[in-house]
C-alpha positions as CSV (number, residue, x, y, z in Angstrom):
1,M,-0.2,0.1,0.2
2,A,3.0,2.1,-0.3
3,D,1.5,3.2,-3.5
4,T,-0.9,5.0,-2.6
5,E,-1.2,9.0,-2.4
6,T,-2.2,10.9,1.0
7,K,-2.3,14.2,2.5
8,T,-1.7,15.2,6.0
9,I,-4.3,17.8,7.1
10,N,-5.1,19.2,10.7
11,S,-2.3,15.9,11.7
12,V,-5.0,13.3,9.9
13,E,-3.3,11.4,7.0
14,I,-5.7,11.4,4.6
15,D,-5.8,8.2,1.5
16,V,-6.7,10.6,-1.2
17,E,-7.9,7.8,-3.5
18,K,-10.4,6.6,-0.2
19,A,-11.5,9.8,0.4
20,N,-12.4,10.3,-3.8
21,R,-14.2,7.1,-4.0
22,M,-15.9,8.1,-1.0
23,L,-16.7,11.3,-2.0
24,K,-18.7,9.8,-5.1
25,R,-20.1,7.3,-3.7
26,L,-22.0,9.7,-1.3
27,I,-22.8,12.0,-3.9
28,V,-24.4,9.7,-6.1
29,K,-26.4,8.3,-3.5
30,E,-27.5,11.9,-1.5
31,T,-28.5,13.0,-6.0
32,A,-30.3,10.2,-6.1
33,N,-31.8,10.2,-2.3
34,I,-33.0,14.4,-3.5
35,K,-35.1,12.9,-6.6
36,T,-36.6,9.9,-5.0
37,K,-37.3,11.0,-1.4
38,R,-36.8,7.1,-0.9
39,Y,-34.6,8.0,2.6
40,N,-35.7,10.4,5.7
41,D,-33.0,12.0,7.5
42,G,-32.1,9.4,9.9
43,E,-32.0,6.8,7.4
44,M,-29.6,8.6,4.9
45,A,-27.2,9.2,7.7
46,K,-27.1,5.7,8.5
47,Q,-26.3,4.9,4.7
48,I,-24.0,7.8,4.7
49,K,-22.0,5.8,8.3
50,K,-22.6,2.3,6.0
51,I,-20.8,4.0,3.3
52,I,-17.4,4.9,5.1
53,E,-17.5,2.1,7.4
54,E,-17.1,0.1,3.7
55,E,-14.7,2.0,2.4
56,V,-12.3,1.9,6.3
57,V,-12.7,-2.1,6.8
58,C,-12.7,-3.5,3.2
59,Y,-10.0,-1.4,1.9
């Protein structure tokens, strides 16, 4: 994993690739939810948390 690009922001090391991947997924999910109103705020927060957990654990 030495090939990954990282940035340090406020003393926190961030994997740029993971951050970009999460942002894309979150934006797509939020956009779809705005159009369909499928999830309320609480459910959407759970969906966002799930995406973050998947990214941290799986990759």
